[in-house]
N, CA, C and O of each residue as an XYZ file, in Angstrom:
872
protein
N     -39.089     79.473    134.744
C     -39.449     78.122    135.183
C     -39.778     77.227    133.997
O     -39.635     76.007    134.081
N     -40.222     77.831    132.880
C     -40.565     77.021    131.721
C     -39.356     76.263    131.206
O     -39.479     75.110    130.792
N     -38.179     76.899    131.223
C     -36.962     76.233    130.756
C     -36.656     75.031    131.638
O     -36.287     73.967    131.142
N     -36.810     75.205    132.957
C     -36.581     74.097    133.890
C     -37.472     72.916    133.541
O     -37.003     71.780    133.478
N     -38.779     73.184    133.308
C     -39.703     72.097    133.030
C     -39.588     71.591    131.592
O     -40.048     70.492    131.281
N     -38.968     72.401    130.702
C     -38.822     71.896    129.349
C     -37.774     70.809    129.286
O     -37.673     70.097    128.287
N     -36.988     70.672    130.349
C     -35.982     69.626    130.392
C     -36.558     68.339    130.964
O     -36.190     67.249    130.525
N     -37.455     68.449    131.936
C     -38.103     67.299    132.525
C     -39.584     67.552    132.512
O     -39.997     68.712    132.509
N     -40.374     66.564    132.504
C     -41.758     66.810    132.333
C     -42.630     65.671    132.786
O     -42.211     64.514    132.741
N     -43.778     65.960    133.202
C     -44.777     64.955    133.430
C     -45.817     65.376    134.425
O     -45.696     66.409    135.085
N     -46.843     64.560    134.525
C     -47.904     64.883    135.434
C     -48.734     63.708    135.849
O     -48.685     62.606    135.302
N     -49.519     64.040    136.888
C     -50.453     63.041    137.353
C     -51.781     63.254    136.648
O     -52.693     63.876    137.193
N     -51.880     62.741    135.451
C     -53.152     62.679    134.760
C     -53.233     61.263    134.242
O     -52.205     60.636    133.983
N     -54.417     60.757    134.090
C     -54.549     59.351    133.727
C     -54.051     59.139    132.306
O     -54.603     59.683    131.349
N     -52.999     58.338    132.186
C     -52.439     57.996    130.888
C     -52.163     56.497    130.881
O     -51.746     55.947    131.901
N     -52.388     55.821    129.748
C     -52.128     54.381    129.694
C     -50.643     54.087    129.729
O     -49.854     54.793    129.101
N     -50.259     53.067    130.447
C     -48.868     52.624    130.468
C     -48.554     51.923    129.154
O     -49.371     51.155    128.646
N     -47.381     52.184    128.606
C     -46.999     51.522    127.378
C     -47.130     50.005    127.548
O     -46.897     49.474    128.634
N     -47.500     49.319    126.479
C     -47.814     47.896    126.570
C     -46.643     47.084    127.121
O     -46.860     46.153    127.897
N     -45.405     47.414    126.739
C     -44.241     46.691    127.229
C     -43.228     47.670    127.815
O     -42.021     47.461    127.696
N     -43.708     48.721    128.437
C     -42.821     49.759    128.928
C     -42.801     49.856    130.434
O     -43.370     49.027    131.144
N     -42.127     50.897    130.904
C     -42.061     51.177    132.329
C     -42.579     52.588    132.573
O     -42.599     53.428    131.674
N     -42.992     52.823    133.801
C     -43.541     54.120    134.170
C     -43.060     54.506    135.571
O     -42.985     53.665    136.467
N     -42.741     55.772    135.742
C     -42.345     56.284    137.053
C     -43.115     57.571    137.329
O     -43.301     58.404    136.442
N     -43.558     57.715    138.575
C     -44.264     58.927    138.997
C     -43.406     59.678    140.009
O     -42.789     59.075    140.886
N     -43.377     60.993    139.877
C     -42.537     61.828    140.724
C     -43.342     62.944    141.361
O     -44.283     63.473    140.769
N     -42.954     63.288    142.573
C     -43.453     64.486    143.243
C     -42.413     65.585    143.060
O     -41.217     65.325    143.184
N     -42.852     66.814    142.766
C     -41.950     67.938    142.558
C     -42.102     68.919    143.714
O     -43.201     69.401    143.989
N     -40.984     69.213    144.392
C     -41.022     70.124    145.524
C     -39.890     71.141    145.427
O     -38.849     70.882    144.824
N     -40.116     72.291    146.028
C     -39.062     73.272    146.228
C     -39.296     73.961    147.560
O     -40.422     74.337    147.886
N     -38.241     74.123    148.316
C     -38.319     74.726    149.653
C     -39.340     74.008    150.529
O     -40.012     74.623    151.357
N     -39.443     72.695    150.332
C     -40.345     71.884    151.141
C     -41.796     71.938    150.728
O     -42.641     71.321    151.376
N     -42.114     72.665    149.657
C     -43.501     72.826    149.219
C     -43.714     72.073    147.913
O     -42.938     72.226    146.969
N     -44.755     71.266    147.860
C     -45.075     70.545    146.642
C     -45.687     71.493    145.626
O     -46.640     72.209    145.936
N     -45.140     71.503    144.402
C     -45.662     72.387    143.368
C     -46.183     71.629    142.149
O     -46.860     72.209    141.300
N     -45.870     70.331    142.060
C     -46.338     69.612    140.890
C     -46.105     68.120    140.989
O     -45.519     67.628    141.954
N     -46.567     67.414    139.985
C     -46.372     65.965    139.885
C     -46.043     65.627    138.443
O     -46.415     66.352    137.521
N     -45.343     64.522    138.260
C     -44.791     64.202    136.961
C     -44.850     62.697    136.723
O     -44.576     61.903    137.624
N     -45.207     62.319    135.516
C     -45.231     60.908    135.131
C     -44.324     60.732    133.920
O     -44.436     61.464    132.937
N     -43.423     59.755    133.999
C     -42.476     59.488    132.910
C     -42.693     58.060    132.431
O     -42.648     57.117    133.221
N     -42.926     57.910    131.148
C     -43.135     56.600    130.540
C     -42.033     56.326    129.520
O     -41.642     57.210    128.757
N     -41.546     55.102    129.519
C     -40.489     54.713    128.579
C     -40.769     53.320    128.053
O     -41.093     52.408    128.813
N     -40.638     53.165    126.725
C     -40.844     51.856    126.096
C     -39.738     51.606    125.077
O     -39.362     52.496    124.315
N     -39.234     50.397    125.079
C     -38.221     49.982    124.108
C     -38.655     48.651    123.510
O     -38.805     47.659    124.223
N     -38.856     48.636    122.201
C     -39.252     47.425    121.494
C     -38.292     47.226    120.337
O     -38.277     48.021    119.397
N     -37.491     46.173    120.399
C     -36.473     45.970    119.375
C     -35.471     47.113    119.406
O     -34.913     47.429    120.457
N     -35.247     47.727    118.258
C     -34.339     48.864    118.175
C     -35.062     50.202    118.295
O     -34.439     51.254    118.156
N     -36.368     50.174    118.553
C     -37.152     51.405    118.637
C     -37.440     51.766    120.087
O     -37.596     50.891    120.939
N     -37.508     53.060    120.354
C     -37.901     53.513    121.688
C     -38.849     54.699    121.563
O     -38.844     55.426    120.570
N     -39.654     54.869    122.590
C     -40.469     56.080    122.704
C     -40.589     56.403    124.187
O     -40.640     55.512    125.034
N     -40.633     57.671    124.474
C     -40.747     58.113    125.858
C     -41.635     59.342    125.919
O     -41.591     60.199    125.037
N     -42.434     59.420    126.960
C     -43.347     60.543    127.148
C     -43.286     61.017    128.586
O     -43.105     60.225    129.511
N     -43.437     62.313    128.760
C     -43.478     62.916    130.092
C     -44.715     63.796    130.195
O     -45.025     64.557    129.279
N     -45.414     63.687    131.311
C     -46.614     64.473    131.574
C     -46.426     65.216    132.893
O     -46.053     64.621    133.904
N     -46.682     66.499    132.872
C     -46.423     67.359    134.019
C     -47.638     68.224    134.328
O     -48.319     68.703    133.421
N     -47.905     68.419    135.623
C     -49.010     69.296    136.022
C     -48.753     69.871    137.403
O     -48.130     69.244    138.260
N     -49.257     71.090    137.591
C     -49.169     71.688    138.917
C     -49.974     70.871    139.912
O     -50.968     70.239    139.558
N     -49.533     70.892    141.153
C     -50.220     70.189    142.240
C     -49.785     70.812    143.545
O     -48.678     71.339    143.650
N     -50.659     70.753    144.548
C     -50.311     71.299    145.849
C     -50.998     72.614    146.136
O     -51.830     73.082    145.359
N     -50.638     73.210    147.272
C     -51.340     74.400    147.753
C     -51.156     75.625    146.865
O     -51.955     76.560    146.934
N     -50.119     75.637    146.033
C     -49.860     76.800    145.180
C     -50.389     76.626    143.759
O     -50.182     77.489    142.907
N     -51.066     75.519    143.508
C     -51.499     75.231    142.144
C     -52.493     76.262    141.619
O     -52.554     76.496    140.412
N     -53.264     76.877    142.497
C     -54.201     77.902    142.061
C     -53.509     79.163    141.595
O     -54.067     79.927    140.808
N     -52.281     79.390    142.079
C     -51.528     80.590    141.718
C     -50.610     80.308    140.536
O     -50.577     81.069    139.569
N     -49.864     79.206    140.623
C     -48.923     78.841    139.568
C     -49.422     77.584    138.863
O     -48.999     76.473    139.183
N     -50.311     77.764    137.915
C     -50.868     76.618    137.202
C     -50.066     76.373    135.924
O     -49.702     77.317    135.223
N     -49.795     75.116    135.628
C     -49.052     74.764    134.431
C     -49.298     73.298    134.096
O     -49.593     72.486    134.972
N     -49.174     72.982    132.830
C     -49.170     71.602    132.371
C     -48.128     71.483    131.259
O     -47.845     72.449    130.551
N     -47.577     70.309    131.121
C     -46.599     70.088    130.062
C     -46.679     68.667    129.552
O     -46.975     67.741    130.306
N     -46.413     68.499    128.264
C     -46.314     67.173    127.661
C     -45.085     67.151    126.755
O     -44.818     68.105    126.025
N     -44.339     66.037    126.817
C     -43.136     65.886    126.015
C     -43.104     64.467    125.469
O     -43.279     63.506    126.217
N     -42.880     64.334    124.163
C     -42.909     63.024    123.520
C     -41.713     62.885    122.580
O     -41.402     63.801    121.819
N     -41.052     61.742    122.638
C     -39.903     61.464    121.774
C     -40.049     60.064    121.181
O     -40.449     59.121    121.864
N     -39.718     59.951    119.909
C     -39.683     58.660    119.220
C     -38.337     58.554    118.520
O     -37.864     59.525    117.930
N     -37.716     57.376    118.582
C     -36.433     57.216    117.920
C     -35.975     55.774    117.885
O     -36.749     54.855    118.153
N     -34.686     55.583    117.546
C     -34.089     54.260    117.476
C     -32.916     54.170    118.444
O     -32.269     55.173    118.747
N     -32.648     52.959    118.926
C     -31.480     52.709    119.751
C     -30.429     52.022    118.894
O     -30.642     50.923    118.382
N     -29.283     52.695    118.749
C     -28.204     52.183    117.908
C     -26.932     52.124    118.744
O     -26.452     53.147    119.232
N     -26.388     50.914    118.907
C     -25.158     50.729    119.690
C     -25.251     51.388    121.073
O     -24.357     52.132    121.477
N     -26.327     51.110    121.778
C     -26.562     51.592    123.143
C     -26.750     53.112    123.231
O     -26.636     53.697    124.309
N     -27.037     53.738    122.098
C     -27.296     55.176    122.080
C     -28.685     55.440    121.526
O     -29.065     54.871    120.502
N     -29.449     56.303    122.199
C     -30.780     56.672    121.740
C     -30.657     57.776    120.691
O     -30.121     58.851    120.961
N     -31.160     57.491    119.499
C     -31.072     58.421    118.373
C     -32.479     58.924    118.053
O     -33.284     58.170    117.505
N     -32.795     60.175    118.379
C     -34.170     60.652    118.208
C     -34.557     60.851    116.750
O     -33.729     61.196    115.907
N     -35.847     60.624    116.475
C     -36.422     60.934    115.167
C     -37.352     62.138    115.262
O     -37.368     62.990    114.373
N     -38.130     62.205    116.348
C     -39.044     63.331    116.506
C     -39.196     63.688    117.985
O     -39.092     62.832    118.864
N     -39.444     64.968    118.232
C     -39.613     65.491    119.592
C     -40.746     66.504    119.566
O     -40.774     67.390    118.712
N     -41.679     66.372    120.503
C     -42.795     67.317    120.620
C     -42.912     67.785    122.056
O     -42.851     66.983    122.988
N     -43.080     69.083    122.230
C     -43.227     69.662    123.564
C     -44.402     70.637    123.564
O     -44.500     71.498    122.690
N     -45.285     70.499    124.538
C     -46.409     71.426    124.714
C     -46.370     71.951    126.135
O     -46.331     71.169    127.085
N     -46.380     73.262    126.292
C     -46.310     73.892    127.610
C     -47.442     74.904    127.740
O     -47.601     75.772    126.882
N     -48.241     74.795    128.823
C     -49.373     75.689    129.027
C     -49.349     76.281    130.432
O     -49.092     75.575    131.407
N     -49.620     77.580    130.529
C     -49.897     78.249    131.796
C     -51.192     79.032    131.612
O     -51.854     78.913    130.581
N     -51.549     79.825    132.605
C     -52.769     80.617    132.500
C     -52.718     81.577    131.316
O     -53.733     81.841    130.671
N     -51.531     82.092    131.042
C     -51.401     83.150    130.036
C     -50.589     82.767    128.813
O     -50.505     83.554    127.869
N     -49.986     81.581    128.798
C     -49.101     81.229    127.695
C     -49.370     79.826    127.170
O     -49.772     78.922    127.902
N     -49.131     79.685    125.874
C     -49.161     78.372    125.226
C     -47.946     78.296    124.313
O     -47.765     79.155    123.450
N     -47.119     77.286    124.493
C     -45.928     77.102    123.677
C     -45.883     75.669    123.161
O     -46.137     74.716    123.898
N     -45.556     75.541    121.886
C     -45.413     74.214    121.302
C     -44.141     74.163    120.456
O     -43.849     75.082    119.690
N     -43.406     73.088    120.607
C     -42.182     72.869    119.845
C     -42.268     71.508    119.178
O     -42.593     70.513    119.826
N     -41.974     71.463    117.873
C     -41.918     70.202    117.150
C     -40.593     70.152    116.392
O     -40.279     71.057    115.619
N     -39.820     69.090    116.616
C     -38.546     68.929    115.926
C     -38.481     67.553    115.278
O     -38.905     66.556    115.862
N     -37.947     67.516    114.070
C     -37.678     66.269    113.365
C     -36.171     66.162    113.181
O     -35.526     67.089    112.692
N     -35.613     65.012    113.580
C     -34.168     64.785    113.502
C     -33.837     63.787    112.397
O     -34.635     62.913    112.058
N     -32.630     63.946    111.847
C     -32.092     62.967    110.915
C     -30.592     62.869    111.159
O     -29.847     63.811    110.887
N     -30.155     61.722    111.672
C     -28.737     61.509    111.973
C     -28.173     62.603    112.889
O     -27.124     63.182    112.607
N     -28.884     62.875    113.989
C     -28.464     63.851    115.000
C     -28.392     65.279    114.450
O     -27.650     66.110    114.973
N     -29.162     65.562    113.396
C     -29.270     66.915    112.868
C     -30.740     67.311    112.797
O     -31.612     66.459    112.628
N     -31.011     68.620    112.927
C     -32.379     69.116    112.832
C     -32.800     69.173    111.369
O     -32.224     69.923    110.581
N     -33.799     68.383    111.010
C     -34.340     68.401    109.657
C     -35.469     69.415    109.552
O     -35.641     70.066    108.521
N     -36.243     69.543    110.641
C     -37.369     70.475    110.627
C     -37.646     70.946    112.053
O     -37.576     70.157    112.995
N     -37.957     72.224    112.211
C     -38.286     72.815    113.514
C     -39.475     73.735    113.341
O     -39.446     74.646    112.514
N     -40.538     73.497    114.128
C     -41.727     74.349    114.101
C     -42.047     74.813    115.520
O     -42.055     74.020    116.462
N     -42.307     76.103    115.653
C     -42.677     76.690    116.937
C     -44.058     77.299    116.840
O     -44.426     77.852    115.804
N     -44.823     77.202    117.909
C     -46.126     77.854    118.002
C     -46.254     78.501    119.377
O     -46.133     77.819    120.394
N     -46.498     79.823    119.418
C     -46.626     80.775    118.320
C     -45.356     80.835    117.472
O     -44.267     80.502    117.940
N     -45.510     81.256    116.239
C     -44.375     81.345    115.327
C     -43.391     82.389    115.840
O     -43.787     83.495    116.207
N     -42.117     82.038    115.865
C     -41.082     82.958    116.329
C     -40.868     84.073    115.308
O     -40.646     83.812    114.126
N     -40.936     85.329    115.782
C     -40.788     86.477    114.898
C     -39.331     86.912    114.742
O     -38.991     87.623    113.796
N     -38.488     86.492    115.652
C     -37.080     86.868    115.591
C     -36.339     86.031    114.539
O     -36.762     84.929    114.189
N     -35.247     86.572    114.057
C     -34.372     85.841    113.153
C     -33.428     84.974    113.982
O     -32.855     85.465    114.955
N     -33.248     83.697    113.627
C     -32.365     82.842    114.433
C     -30.934     83.362    114.443
O     -30.391     83.746    113.406
N     -30.329     83.370    115.633
C     -28.943     83.799    115.788
C     -27.969     82.670    115.511
O     -26.760     82.888    115.433
N     -28.497     81.457    115.363
C     -27.678     80.267    115.158
C     -28.192     79.518    113.933
O     -29.402     79.367    113.762
N     -27.301     79.058    113.097
C     -27.687     78.213    111.965
C     -27.933     76.795    112.489
O     -27.120     75.890    112.299
N     -29.076     76.634    113.150
C     -29.314     75.394    113.876
C     -29.423     74.174    112.956
O     -29.154     73.055    113.392
N     -29.808     74.368    111.704
C     -29.899     73.230    110.788
C     -28.523     72.714    110.367
O     -28.407     71.624    109.807
N     -27.491     73.496    110.640
C     -26.131     73.059    110.321
C     -25.453     72.353    111.495
O     -24.350     71.825    111.354
N     -26.116     72.344    112.656
C     -25.533     71.694    113.817
C     -25.556     70.176    113.642
O     -26.525     69.620    113.125
N     -24.505     69.522    114.065
C     -24.437     68.068    113.978
C     -24.166     67.481    115.366
O     -23.520     68.109    116.206
N     -24.669     66.274    115.585
C     -24.435     65.598    116.853
C     -25.346     66.052    117.974
O     -24.977     65.930    119.142
N     -26.541     66.580    117.658
C     -27.454     67.112    118.663
C     -28.668     66.212    118.851
O     -29.163     65.602    117.902
N     -29.144     66.139    120.108
C     -30.340     65.382    120.465
C     -31.331     66.284    121.176
O     -30.993     67.396    121.581
N     -32.550     65.800    121.327
C     -33.541     66.498    122.139
C     -33.173     66.359    123.615
O     -32.348     65.511    123.956
N     -33.765     67.174    124.507
C     -33.383     67.136    125.929
C     -33.583     65.784    126.605
O     -32.747     65.375    127.411
N     -34.668     65.086    126.296
C     -34.949     63.835    126.993
C     -33.997     62.730    126.535
O     -33.464     61.992    127.363
N     -33.781     62.611    125.227
C     -32.842     61.601    124.729
C     -31.433     61.883    125.240
O     -30.703     60.956    125.591
N     -31.046     63.161    125.284
C     -29.727     63.525    125.814
C     -29.577     63.069    127.253
O     -28.559     62.488    127.629
N     -30.599     63.336    128.055
C     -30.568     62.977    129.465
C     -30.468     61.458    129.639
O     -29.666     60.972    130.437
N     -31.276     60.721    128.897
C     -31.250     59.269    129.014
C     -29.931     58.690    128.500
O     -29.428     57.710    129.050
N     -29.374     59.287    127.458
C     -28.086     58.816    126.950
C     -26.975     59.005    127.969
O     -26.054     58.191    128.041
N     -27.054     60.069    128.755
C     -26.065     60.265    129.820
C     -26.214     59.171    130.870
O     -25.215     58.653    131.369
N     -27.451     58.814    131.212
C     -27.658     57.741    132.183
C     -27.148     56.405    131.639
O     -26.642     55.580    132.399
N     -27.277     56.194    130.342
C     -26.856     54.927    129.742
C     -25.347     54.858    129.521
O     -24.733     53.810    129.721
N     -24.747     55.986    129.105
C     -23.348     55.956    128.681
C     -22.429     56.888    129.452
O     -21.206     56.770    129.371
N     -23.027     57.831    130.215
C     -22.264     58.813    130.989
C     -21.265     59.572    130.114
O     -20.121     59.806    130.505
N     -21.734     59.953    128.909
C     -20.932     60.750    127.997
C     -21.611     62.105    127.762
O     -22.838     62.190    127.824
N     -20.840     63.162    127.495
C     -21.443     64.476    127.214
C     -22.407     64.398    126.037
O     -22.232     63.580    125.134
N     -23.421     65.251    126.052
C     -24.435     65.202    124.995
C     -24.843     66.612    124.592
O     -25.334     67.377    125.423
N     -24.644     66.965    123.311
C     -25.114     68.247    122.791
C     -26.630     68.190    122.610
O     -27.178     67.194    122.136
N     -27.291     69.273    122.994
C     -28.744     69.257    123.134
C     -29.374     70.491    122.496
O     -28.820     71.588    122.562
N     -30.530     70.302    121.882
C     -31.338     71.401    121.363
C     -32.772     71.185    121.816
O     -33.297     70.077    121.706
N     -33.414     72.238    122.327
C     -34.803     72.116    122.773
C     -35.766     72.970    121.950
O     -36.928     73.131    122.323
N     -35.286     73.518    120.828
C     -36.114     74.342    119.959
C     -35.883     75.824    120.151
O     -36.132     76.621    119.246
N     -35.404     76.198    121.334
C     -35.136     77.608    121.639
C     -33.704     77.854    122.094
O     -33.204     78.976    122.021
N     -33.052     76.799    122.560
C     -31.677     76.933    123.052
C     -30.874     75.717    122.630
O     -31.431     74.656    122.345
N     -29.567     75.882    122.595
C     -28.652     74.748    122.437
C     -27.657     74.801    123.586
O     -27.282     75.883    124.039
N     -27.229     73.634    124.059
C     -26.306     73.577    125.187
C     -25.691     72.186    125.250
O     -26.138     71.258    124.576
N     -24.666     72.064    126.068
C     -23.992     70.787    126.279
C     -24.300     70.283    127.678
O     -24.098     71.000    128.657
N     -24.786     69.060    127.776
C     -24.976     68.407    129.066
C     -23.692     67.645    129.380
O     -23.294     66.743    128.643
N     -23.060     68.018    130.474
C     -21.731     67.508    130.794
C     -21.770     66.725    132.104
O     -21.851     67.335    133.170
N     -21.715     65.385    132.058
C     -21.793     64.580    133.285
C     -20.466     64.556    134.035
O     -19.392     64.509    133.434
N     -20.568     64.589    135.362
C     -19.401     64.433    136.226
C     -19.754     63.450    137.323
O     -20.843     63.520    137.893
N     -18.852     62.541    137.623
C     -19.097     61.524    138.646
C     -18.876     62.129    140.020
O     -17.810     62.680    140.297
N     -19.883     62.029    140.886
C     -19.807     62.631    142.218
C     -20.266     61.614    143.252
O     -21.416     61.640    143.690
N     -19.357     60.710    143.644
C     -19.642     59.669    144.637
C     -20.817     58.820    144.182
O     -20.741     58.188    143.128
N     -21.907     58.786    144.951
C     -23.014     57.893    144.635
C     -24.082     58.560    143.771
O     -25.187     58.036    143.633
N     -23.756     59.710    143.194
C     -24.724     60.397    142.358
C     -24.024     60.952    141.122
O     -22.807     61.140    141.110
N     -24.803     61.205    140.101
C     -24.293     61.733    138.847
C     -24.688     63.204    138.751
O     -25.868     63.541    138.859
N     -23.720     64.063    138.553
C     -23.982     65.492    138.422
C     -23.844     65.882    136.960
O     -22.872     65.515    136.300
N     -24.826     66.630    136.456
C     -24.809     67.073    135.064
C     -24.731     68.590    135.028
O     -25.627     69.275    135.521
N     -23.669     69.111    134.448
C     -23.495     70.551    134.293
C     -24.031     70.992    132.939
O     -24.045     70.215    131.985
N     -24.476     72.255    132.859
C     -24.971     72.819    131.610
C     -23.950     73.837    131.124
O     -23.683     74.824    131.809
N     -23.378     73.605    129.945
C     -22.357     74.501    129.417
C     -22.610     74.767    127.935
O     -23.522     74.193    127.339
N     -21.791     75.647    127.343
C     -21.899     76.011    125.927
C     -23.316     76.446    125.567
O     -23.822     76.120    124.493
N     -23.948     77.186    126.476
C     -25.338     77.599    126.304
C     -25.440     78.728    125.285
O     -24.703     79.711    125.358
N     -26.365     78.577    124.331
C     -26.646     79.634    123.357
C     -28.143     79.695    123.082
O     -28.802     78.664    122.951
N     -28.669     80.908    122.997
C     -30.077     81.102    122.680
C     -30.232     81.240    121.171
O     -29.534     82.035    120.542
N     -31.139     80.475    120.594
C     -31.320     80.504    119.140
C     -31.967     81.799    118.684
O     -31.608     82.334    117.634
N     -32.926     82.317    119.466
C     -33.768     83.413    118.991
C     -33.504     84.742    119.695
O     -34.233     85.706    119.465
N     -32.498     84.817    120.530
C     -32.192     86.066    121.239
C     -30.685     86.201    121.393
O     -29.945     85.227    121.253
N     -30.239     87.423    121.684
C     -28.810     87.695    121.789
C     -28.232     87.343    123.154
O     -27.025     87.135    123.280
N     -29.089     87.273    124.186
C     -28.554     87.041    125.520
C     -28.108     85.593    125.689
O     -28.562     84.702    124.971
N     -27.221     85.376    126.641
C     -26.710     84.035    126.937
C     -27.053     83.630    128.373
O     -26.350     82.824    128.982
N     -28.122     84.186    128.897
C     -28.519     83.868    130.263
C     -28.940     82.408    130.365
O     -29.732     81.915    129.562
N     -28.401     81.737    131.354
C     -28.709     80.323    131.568
C     -29.212     80.152    132.996
O     -28.426     80.173    133.943
N     -30.517     79.985    133.146
C     -31.100     79.871    134.485
C     -30.938     78.473    135.069
O     -31.003     78.303    136.287
N     -30.728     77.471    134.219
C     -30.533     76.104    134.684
C     -29.048     75.875    134.908
O     -28.265     75.928    133.960
N     -28.645     75.618    136.161
C     -27.224     75.526    136.506
C     -26.698     74.097    136.446
O     -25.688     73.837    135.792
N     -27.366     73.178    137.115
C     -26.917     71.786    137.091
C     -28.023     70.873    137.593
O     -29.038     71.324    138.124
N     -27.793     69.555    137.407
C     -28.701     68.530    137.903
C     -27.896     67.476    138.640
O     -26.737     67.226    138.309
N     -28.506     66.864    139.632
C     -27.910     65.721    140.320
C     -28.875     64.552    140.222
O     -30.059     64.679    140.531
N     -28.347     63.400    139.784
C     -29.176     62.239    139.507
C     -28.838     61.127    140.489
O     -27.672     60.770    140.659
N     -29.860     60.583    141.130
C     -29.706     59.435    142.030
C     -30.336     58.237    141.330
O     -31.545     58.211    141.098
N     -29.516     57.250    140.995
C     -29.948     56.150    140.149
C     -30.819     55.150    140.889
O     -30.895     55.134    142.117
N     -31.473     54.318    140.093
C     -32.263     53.200    140.619
C     -31.989     51.996    139.728
O     -31.131     52.063    138.848
N     -32.702     50.903    139.943
C     -32.523     49.719    139.118
C     -33.149     49.888    137.737
O     -32.908     49.090    136.832
N     -33.957     50.940    137.586
C     -34.611     51.229    136.322
C     -33.810     52.283    135.564
O     -32.972     52.966    136.152
N     -34.063     52.421    134.251
C     -33.436     53.491    133.494
C     -33.903     54.849    133.989
O     -33.201     55.847    133.826
N     -35.105     54.892    134.602
C     -35.634     56.148    135.122
C     -35.123     56.352    136.547
O     -35.232     55.446    137.374
N     -34.568     57.528    136.846
C     -33.894     57.757    138.134
C     -34.824     57.673    139.338
O     -36.040     57.821    139.217
N     -34.222     57.429    140.508
C     -34.970     57.413    141.766
C     -35.275     58.834    142.230
O     -36.348     59.107    142.767
N     -34.310     59.739    142.014
C     -34.458     61.118    142.468
C     -33.628     62.035    141.584
O     -32.551     61.658    141.121
N     -34.138     63.250    141.349
C     -33.424     64.254    140.568
C     -33.454     65.571    141.324
O     -34.517     66.020    141.753
N     -32.297     66.190    141.490
C     -32.199     67.520    142.090
C     -31.785     68.489    140.991
O     -30.849     68.226    140.236
N     -32.500     69.624    140.910
C     -32.253     70.583    139.848
C     -32.010     71.963    140.448
O     -32.859     72.487    141.169
N     -30.863     72.548    140.155
C     -30.573     73.910    140.591
C     -30.986     74.860    139.479
O     -30.398     74.857    138.398
N     -31.999     75.672    139.750
C     -32.582     76.551    138.744
C     -32.805     77.927    139.360
O     -33.533     78.067    140.343
N     -32.168     78.944    138.772
C     -32.278     80.321    139.268
C     -31.928     80.412    140.747
O     -32.550     81.178    141.483
N     -30.949     79.649    141.187
C     -30.514     79.703    142.577
C     -31.405     78.955    143.540
O     -31.149     78.973    144.744
N     -32.452     78.292    143.052
C     -33.351     77.512    143.906
C     -33.230     76.030    143.540
O     -33.018     75.679    142.380
N     -33.367     75.177    144.548
C     -33.270     73.741    144.325
C     -34.661     73.130    144.193
O     -35.535     73.358    145.029
N     -34.850     72.356    143.138
C     -36.092     71.627    142.923
C     -35.821     70.135    143.068
O     -34.788     69.646    142.610
N     -36.733     69.412    143.696
C     -36.553     67.995    143.994
C     -37.643     67.186    143.283
O     -38.834     67.416    143.493
N     -37.230     66.254    142.454
C     -38.142     65.303    141.831
C     -37.896     63.958    142.486
O     -36.824     63.376    142.320
N     -38.865     63.459    143.221
C     -38.695     62.233    143.993
C     -39.728     61.201    143.547
O     -40.925     61.483    143.494
N     -39.244     60.001    143.228
C     -40.133     58.941    142.771
C     -41.085     58.538    143.888
O     -40.676     58.399    145.041
N     -42.355     58.353    143.544
C     -43.362     57.990    144.549
C     -44.005     56.652    144.166
O     -44.881     56.162    144.879
């Protein structure tokens, strides 16, 4: 489930709205049961953008499956494309704490730090990859341009591949590779995006491990 939430993130905790930005709040459900809430903030000033997502468990199962997540991206918008400079992800459960920090330069990884420190040797020369963005910038770039986007989240690399499906946008996950392990298991299968008048979607459906998760704007 951590991989699913590492792609989208947010929560209902009190956070200030960006001074000239937009904010959307989402309810997260699966099988009709609410499991969490998410807040997404986006700000664009001149050629600069920043976006943050806050996620937290909520609902009747929160005592059993507790989690919080924070995701922050800062970058520039160049020719209608979001070009990330930095990405930070913090994920907490009862028993785990994970932090990812990435610094980008011209769609390449300049620096990557993980906490706890990864003991495995990387299976991919990730610093040699070109044309890669963080998960949030990749997702937003698909909404803006509907073009495929190579993505790195600190632990995996993959291609987000948009396909037009009537009144919704479907995003497939392909070319999946794990940086720190030999397996190629991909639990995230696809996403379906229902647009709104804002850059932030009205609804997102996520197929993860054979189960459908629904993020609905509230």
